[in-house]
N, C-alpha and C positions, 0 to 999 in steps of 0.2 A: 503494499499500499503506500511507501515512500513515494512522495512526489517526485517525477523525472522532469527536470528541465535542464537547459543548457546555461542559463545565466548562472553565475557564482552567486552562491548564498552562505550566509552565517548560519552559525549553530542555531540560534534562535528561528531564525527563518525555516529552516528544517524542521524543527520540531513543530513550530506554529502550522505550516503547511500540511504537515502529516496527519494533523488532527481536525483540518476543516471538514466540518460537517456540510455546513450550508454557508454561501455569501451571497447575499442579495443587496439592494441599495441600504445601506446603513445597517444592515442587520446581517451581521456574521456570527456563526455559531461554532464553537471548537467543542470537541468531546474531551471529558476529563477521565483520565485513567485511575487516579488514585486520590481519595478524599478523606482527610484525617478530620475527627470529631473530638472537641473537648466539651468541658461542661458550661463554659460561660458564653460562649457565641451561638449555642444551638438549642436552648429551650424554645424560644420564639420559632425557630425554624421547624421543629416538630410540631409544635402547635398549629402552625401553618397547615403542614401535612394532613394533619388530624382533621382540621377544620374543613379542607377541601376534599377530603377523603381520597387521598392519593397515597401509594405505597412508595417505598424506597425503589428506585428502578432496580439499582445495581448493588443488592447488599456485597457481593463478594468483592466490589471495589471500595469499600469503605471500612475504617478501621477506627474505632474510639478509646478513648482512656479518660481518666481525670489528672489534672496536673496544677492548675491554676490556683483554685481554691483549697486544695488539701494542706492538712498539717505534716509538717516533717519530722515529727516527733517519732520516738520508738514506737513501732507496729507489734512489739512482742504480746501486748496485751487486746491486739484488734480482735472485734468479732464481726462487727457491722459497722456502718457509717452513722448510724443513729446514736452510739454510745461513743462514737470515736471522736466526731466532727463537733466541737461545742458551739461554733457559733452558727446561730440560726438559717442566716442567708446562703450561706456556704454549704451547710447539710442539704438546704433544700435544693440547690442548684445540683449537687452531686448525687442527689436521690432521683431529680428529674431525669437525668440522663441514665441511670440505671435502669428506671422505668421505661425510657423511650427506646433502648438498645433491645430490651426484651420485647416490646411491643412491635417494633420494626425488624428485628432479626439482624443485628448487626453485631459484629464481633467486637468484644470489649475486653479491655485490660483494666479490670477494678482495682481497688486498694488491697485486696487479698491474692492478686496476683503478682508474681514477681516480675513479670514483663511490664509491668504500669511503668509510666515514666512519663517526661515532657515530650508531646507528640512529636517535635523535630528531632527527637533523640531515638524513640522506638521505630518511627518509618525506617530509616536507613539502618538501624540494628537487625530489624526482621526480614530485609531484603523487599520491604513492601515498597520501597523507593527504588527506582529503577532507570537508567539511561533512556532519555528519549520520551519518557512519558511527561504527561502534564499531571502536575499534583496541585491541590488545594487546599487549604484549611482556613477556619475563621479565625486567624492570627497571622499578623503581618510578617513575622519570622518564617514564614513558610519558604520564603526564599531560601533557607537554608539547603532545601533539597536540590536546589539549581546545581551543587557541588558534583551530582552525578550526570550533568549534561540534561538534566529533566527541565523543563518549563513548570517552575513552582511559585505560587504567588499567594498572597493574602487575600483573603474575601470577607465581605460582610455577612451578616445573619441572613438577609433576604437571599443572597447569592448561595449560602449554605443550604436553603431551602430548594433553592433552584436545581443544585448539584442533585440532591437527595430525589428531587421528584423526576429529573429528567437526564441526568448524568452529562449533562452540556452546559455550557456557560456562553452568553453573548459577550463577544469580545473583540474590540478594536486592536489592530496591529499597533504594537509599539515601535519607536524608535531603535535603533540599533547603536549602541554604544560600547566601545572597548577600551579597558584600561590593561595595558601592557606593562609588567614589572618585569625586568630582567636584572640578572646578577645575582651574586650571593647574599643572603642575609648577613649583616653584623653579628658578632657574639651577643647572647643575651634577647635577639629579637625572635619573635615568631610571628604567625599569622595574624594574632589580635593587634600587633604593633603594626602590621602591612595594612590591615583595613581602617584602624584608627587614624594612619597616616594618609590614607587615600581619602576619608571624609573629612579631613582638616584642610585638604588640599581642594578638593572640588565643592565641598559645602554640603549642608544637608538637602539642597535643591539642585545639588548637581547633576544629578540622574532623572531628573523630573521626565515623564513621558517617554521613558527609555529602559530596555532591559541591557544590562552591562553584562558584557562576555570578560572574564578575568583571564587574562593569558600571558606568556611568556615564560622564561625558563624558573624564574622564581617559582610561578604556579605550579608549573611541571615537576618541580622538585619536591612540593608539599604532599605530607598524607591526606588521605581521604577526610579525616578528621580536622585536619588544620583549614582544609578547603572549605569544609562546611562551616567554619567558623567566619570566613570571608564571605561566603554568600550569604549567611545568617544576617550580617549586618549590611549588606548592600542598600537594604530597605531604608537604613540611617544616612546614606546617601541620596535619597530621594529615588532611588530606581523601583520600577515597577517588580523586577525579578533581577538576580544574578545568575550567571551560569560559568562553569567551566567545563571544557570537552571532555569526554570520558577517555581513559587510556587504560594501560596495563595495571596501573595501581587501582583504578576503578573496577576492573575486573575481578584483580585478587581480592578486593575487600568483600565483593558480593558473594563469590563463588562459595557454595555451600550453606548459604543463610535459608532460615525456614522458607519464604516465600520468594526466594530468588530462583530462575529457571533451573530444571533438572537437568541432569546429564544422563539419567537412564533413559530417558525417552527422547533425547537429541535436541530438546528445546535449548540447552546452554549453548551449544555450539551454533544453533540459529540466531540467537539472542546476540551473542558476541559479534558475529558475522555483521548485525545491524549496526550494532552499536559502534564498531569501527567506523562507519559512515557519517559519523555525528562529529565532525570537524568542521570548523568554517572553510569553506573554499578559497584558495589563493584568488584574490582580487576581489572578493566579498566588500561591499560597500557597507561601511560603517558612518552614521550621521554625526557622532562625536568620537574622537580618539584622543586619549591620555596618555603619555609615556613617563614611566617612572623607573630610576634607578634604584635598585635595592641597598646599594650602598649609602643612600641619603637618609634610610629609615634608621631611627634610634628607639629604643623602649620609649614608648608614647602613652601618655595618659591625657585624660579632659581635667579642665580646670574650671569650667563653667557648668551650664544648664542645658546644653546641645551637646551632641557627638561631634559636632564641627569645631567646638573648643577645647583642641587639642595642642598640646606643647609637649617637647621632648623632657623626659624626667631632668634632665640636667638643665633646662630651661627656667625661665620667671612667668610668673603671672602676667599678662599681656596689660597693655594701658589703652583704656578707651578713648584717650586723647588723639591715640593714633589712627582711630577709624576715620575714614573719610565720610563715611555714609552716616548721616545723623540718626537714621532707625537704629542701624547696627551698633552704634556707640551707645544710644539709650539701652539697647539689649544687654550689651557689653556691662554697663553699670549696674543694671538692676542683677546681672548673673552674680557680679562680684558681691554685691551686698547680699543676695540670697547665699552665697557659699561662703561668706564671710573671710572674704580673702580682700588682699589690697594688691594694686597694681606694682610690678616690680618685685613682689614676694618670691622667695625661691622656692621651688616646688618641693626640694627634698627637706625643707625645713617646716612643713605641713604635717601638723600632727593630726593621727585617726584615732577614732573610737572604736570601730567595728572594722572586719575583714569578711567579705562574703565570697567564696568559690562556688559556682554552680552556673545555672541557667543553661537555656538552649543554646546559647554560644559558645559557653565554656564547660558544661558537664560532664564530659566523655572521658573515658579511661586515660588517653592521652594527656588531657589537661589536668588530670589529678596527679597522674606521673610528673608531669613538670613542675607542678607546685610542691610535691612531695620531695623531689630531686633537691630542691633548695633547701629544704627543711635538714635533709639528710646530710648536705653538703656541709653544713654547721655543726655535724656531730651529735652525739648522745645528748649533750647538754642543751640542745636548741629548743627554745621555749616561746609561747607568744607573749609579747611585750607585756609588761604589768599595766592592768587598767583595760587591756584590749580584749573584747571578745571577738573570736574568729570562728567561723562555722563553714563547714563542707557539705553541700548538698549534692551526691551523685545524680546524673541526669536520668537514669532508670533503675529499677530493680536490678536489671543485669549488669549494670556498670558498678553498681554498690557490691554486689556477688564477685565479680570480678576482682575488684579493688582490695576487698578482704582477702581473696585468695593469695592476692599478690603481697599483702602485708603493708600496703599502702594506708588502709585504715589505722594500724599501729603506730606508724610514723607520725600521722597527723594527731592522733588521741595523745600520745606521749608528749608530744609539743604543746599540748591544751587546747588544739580545736575540738569543735563540737563536731561529731559525727553524725550525719543527720540520715534521713530518708528520702525517697526520691520524690522531686516535685519541682515547681517553677520557684516557691520559696521567695527570698527577698528580692529576687528581680525586678517583681512589680507590687509586693506587699500587699497581695488580696488575702494573703493567709495570717496566722499569728506572727509570722518572721518579718519583721518591720524595723526601721530605724525611729527613734524618737526625733523630736524637733532638735535641730541644730547638731545632732550626730554626724558625724563625718565617717564615710564608708569608702574603702578600697575594694573595690567590685568587678567581678569578670562579667556582669550583665551587660545588657546591649544599651541601655538608655539611662541618661542623667537627667531628666528633666525634673522639674520641682515637683516634689513630693511623691517622685516616682516609687522610691523604697521606704516611703512613709512621710506622712506630712511634715513638713520643715527639714526634712533629712537632707543630707549634703552626699552627693555621689560621685567617685572619680572613678573612671572607666580605665582598667588595664587589664594585662595579661594574668594568666594564673602564676606564674612565676613572680611577677610584681606584686600581686596580691599577697603571697606567701612571704616575699621580702617584706612587704608593708607590716605584717601581721608580727613577725618577729622583732622588727627594730620600733614598731610604734609610730612610723612616719613613712610617708610617701618616699619610697627608696629605690636607687637604681639597682635593679637585681644583680648587675654585673660586679658589684662591690661585694656581694656575698658569694656567688658562684667562683670568682675569680678564674682561673683557667681550668677548674675543674667542671668540665660539662658532660662527662662520661656518666653512663648510668649507674646508679648506686647499686650495689650488691645487695641491700636489704631490700630492693624492689625487685620482686620474682616475676619477671614479663611472662604473661600467659597469653595464648590466643584466645578471641572472642568466641570461636566456634565452639569451645568447651562447655559454653554455659546455654547453648541453644535447646529449645525444645522442638521436637518433631512437629511440623504443622497436622492439625488435626482437622477434622471436619468441622466448620462451624454449624450452629444449630439453626434450624429452620425459624421462623417468628412464631409467636403466639396467635392464635387466629384473632382477628379485628372485626369485632361487631359493627365499628364504624364503616366498614367496608362492605356491609350489609350481605355477609357471606361469601361476597364474591373473592374469585382469585383474579385479582388484576394484576396479571403477570406481565404487562405491558403499558403502555400509554393507552388512555382511554380511545375508543374507536370514535366516539364522536368529539369532535374539536369542541373543548369547553371556552364559553365566552373568554375574550382576551381582557379581561378586566378583574382585579381585586379591589374594585371599590376604591381606589386611590382619588384623591380629590383633583378634580380637573383644575390646571392651572393656565389661565389665560391672561388676566390682568391683574396685578397685584398692585395697589396703593397704601401706603403707609409709612410711618415713620421711620426713619433709617437711623441705625445705631453706628457713630463712627469710632473705629478702633484705627490704631497704628502699631500693630504689633507684628515683627517678623516671626515665620517660623511657630505659628499657634497651632501647638501639637494637640493630638486627642486627651493626653491626660490632662491638659489645662482645661479642655471644653468639657469634659466629663471625668473626674478624679476615680479611681480605681474601684474606691469604696461603694459605688454606685452602680457598679458593673453585676452586680449580684441579683439583680431582677430577673423575674421570668415572664416580664411581661415588656412591651415596647413603650408603654405609655409611663406618665408621670414623672419624667425625668426632668422636666422645665426648670424644676425647683434647684436642679444641681449644677445647672449649666455655667461653666465658669466659677464653681463654688468656693474655689480657694483664694480666688481676686474677689468675689462678692462678699465674703464673709470672714471676719476677723477669727484666726485659729485660735486663739483662746478664750475670747468671750463669747464667740458665736453671734455677735453683731454685724449689722450690714457695714461693709465699707463704703463712707459716703463719697470716696474719690473714684470708685469704679463707675463706668458709665452705664452699666444694667441697673443700678441703684438710683439713678437720677431720672428725673421728669424731663423730658416725656418719653424718655427711652426704655423704661419700664414696659411700656407696649409697644417695642419695636416689632417691625414685620420684615425688615430689611437690613443687612449689617454691610457697610462699608469699610473695607480694611485696606489700609494701605501698604502693609507689610505682607511680603511673599511667602510661599509656600504654605498657604492656610492648611489646615488638617493632616500634619505631618504625624508620623508614630505610629500609633496602634491602628490594627484594621477594625477597631471596634464600632459598630454599626451605632452604638448608644449615642456617640457625638453627634450625628445629624438628627438622632430621636429626641436629644435632649434640646438642641436649637429648635427643632419644628415643635415640640411640647410648648418650649416658651413663647413660640409665637413666630419665628422666623422662619419663612420659606425660601429666600434669596440671600445669597452670599456672595458679595464682589471682592474680588481681589486679583493683586498681581498674577498670581499662580496658585495652584492647589497640588496638594499631594494626590497621588491617583487613586489610591483606594477610597480617600474620603469623597473625592470629585465623583466616582461611580457610585457610593452609596448615598450622596444627595438624591440624584437621578431615581434611585430605586425606592425612595420615600416620598416622592412627588415634590422634590424642593429643585431649585434652581440655582446652580453655582455657576457664575461668570467671570470669565477672564476679561480685563481691560488694560489698556494702557495705563501707565504711572499718571500721565498729566489728567487722563479723563478721571480716574480715581481721586484724585487729588481736589478736583473741582467737585464731585460728588459729595467727598469727604467734607468740604468747607460747607455745601448745601446741607448736608447731615447735621454739623454743628450748630446751625441756627434752630434745630428741632423742627424742620417742616418736612412735609412728606415728599416721597418720590414716588415713580410709577412704573413698575416694570411691565411692559406691554409685550407678552411674547409672542402673540400673534404678529405683530409688526415689527419685533426684533429691534425695539428702541426703548430707552430708558427717558421718561418726560421729567424734567427739572420743575422745582416749584414758581409759582408765579411767572408762568409762561416764557421761563429763560432759554427755552429750546430743549432740543432732544438730543441724545447719543446713542448712536446706532450699536449694535452689539451682535456678535456672530455665536451661534449655538448650533450643535449638530442638528440637520434637519430630522432624523429619524427620532433622535432624543426630544426634539421639541414638538414632533407629531404625538410621542407617547405621551408627554406631559400636558399636552392640551386636550387629549383625550382621555386622559387616566387609565392609560393601559400598563398592565404589568407584564413583566419580562415572563414569567412561567406561561401565562396565557399564551402570549406571543409563540413561544417556542412550541408549545403542544401543535402548532399548525405544521410543525415540521416533522413530525412523527415518522414519516415514511423515510425521510432524509436519514435519520436517527439509525431506524433499524437497518437501513440499507450500509451505513457505516460500521455498525456493530457486527454485521456478517463478515466485511472485509476485513475488520480488524481481528476476529476471531481467527480468520485464514491466515493471515499475516504474522500476528503476533500472540499465538496461541497460549503464551506463558502469562499473558496479563488477564487472562479469564479464570474465575473460579480458584484463585489461589488459596489453599489452606481450606477450601470446601471439596465436598464431595462431587465429583463430576457424574451424576447419575447420566448413563446415555450419552453421555457427552455434552450435556444441556448445562447452560449457566443459568443459575439463579436470577430470576429477574422479578422482584415483587414477592410479597407474602403468600405463604402457604400453609397448609394446616400441620402442626408439629406433634409429637408427643406431649403429654402433659408438663414433665420436667425435663430439662436438659441444662447442661452445664454450657455457659456462655464460653467456648474455647476454641481453638483451631485443633 
């Protein structure tokens, strides 16, 4: 089924083209091979399926686990989530997922399963992630899986529902961007330093609208786990996804994993033959190219509240006065105030309070080995510095088991680190692992936004080795000073192979019969095309107060803090929009200086922001839900993060990109408290008091959907025949993608619910 063409193509072009189900005027549909599901972004998606009486189309293509909300404390006494998870909202979300996977017949790694872990660690670990596939999850760091030459990207909850119902997604083609890194890394540097250096160079909006291909001799020399760390943070550079071409290192990593193609039936050889074609052709066109020399990279950390706020560990805090852009200058000043730092302060003199090693960025076995090596190199007397709390959170139960077999846990525990269970943990602080206000943390996570690891917490991003060094000294520390010339593997770390810890893939369960489906076996999309509407409000002309903002890189954590993500519904989040800026963290009282608390902006329907990259960060659809619930249906900005931009349309909202000068004009209008009018039918913004109109551009297909209140699933169901035709070709060309881990009865792949035995274990 690979598309034959004479024109040179990039890796991204090839994977996108090979998954094209349908392409019409403004309506492009691609097939999704692998869908990962967790507890935070899925409840409303399953609710949507239930309300529409739709089954999960391809249970064999979906894998679910819990990771964001769960405690990482010892599970020795674990019996069930009701007795183990104390926080009611977290318990409710985990319970909802457990009920949903039973109802819809999905493979699930729960808290009692040693394979449970962070979604972006268990996918590759099990061989669920494969080269040349399309991979999605309701989590922005799905870009991790691009390290395998997969097209992997985060989606919102509406898109989670869409994939569950149709196994496809409407998707516009992104731009091609290549970042080429050549040379040998200096001592003390690894993949985290590479990606932080890249983000510091291109900025958090540098990859907007693009899929980044990472290439060059430096990338080719990296292990798979190191490549995953780089692709993981491509989203922090603004990209839709990050990709690295598969090679022998990739194939060796995948061979023998539970859900990888099998050798005994010849599928492995067929798969590798196809995977070897997944490199960019000579002469392929890239819209943006960046060249980096590895020798220019030093151990790198962040100083501010954005992943682009990077500096070498040997450097100093930058001076906002040096920023030419006034918006950037104001952002730097706020970041320094929040972080409690002064311009010119030496980074190695900054004292920390906590150290966190884990997350989907750096929670794999190689990350733990890297940090343990730093400790071991200091000798048997190595201890966490006095007054410092340091924690290690393995990315999955299997990583934890392997680390314990290698003696890594002993090295950490003897040094005074807290050895935890698998989960997202302090990366985003939706669980009990959080920073207190003004606590400073050396962290291997991926984001350092305000409040990301806990309200008022201060985060410095860095590599696992650097976190270990900081924990031992109590200060941000150049790891090279601790390691010296001793970079050999330490004898106390007994290296093992991941294959020693795998379970054989077993048949997954059939789902429990659903009365909601009226006793029918809906094994495919409905015969009759359903109405192409989910009752979205029609957007024709919007007139209302415009709220003026001048904040660059408004991230989704700022729009809707993590503590409000534990909802099981889409509504009621308006009160939480920009919560940490609207309310005083200590008193809970309104901040009178923030525009949302001022008249007449409390009733705003439009937002005018002059800062670029609006909606960056997480894929959480809760961000547009919160703005929508507040009353805002249109956001104007110089640029938007890709996932937020898409999520707006799926909720009947209009994000508009305008030139800076026009935004400044509309911002000045908004400051007067007057109304603007967004006329979508005529594609103009009417200014107050007859001062004229400003035209805007919007995709014709999206405009048509907004004006008519059409939803994506209803539209996709009109292409049922094309989906079935694609699936037939897919099964013939890539049979290893069908039914993995499932019984292939009669060669048929399960599509939709069937009647099961009364009790079954949810397991492969």
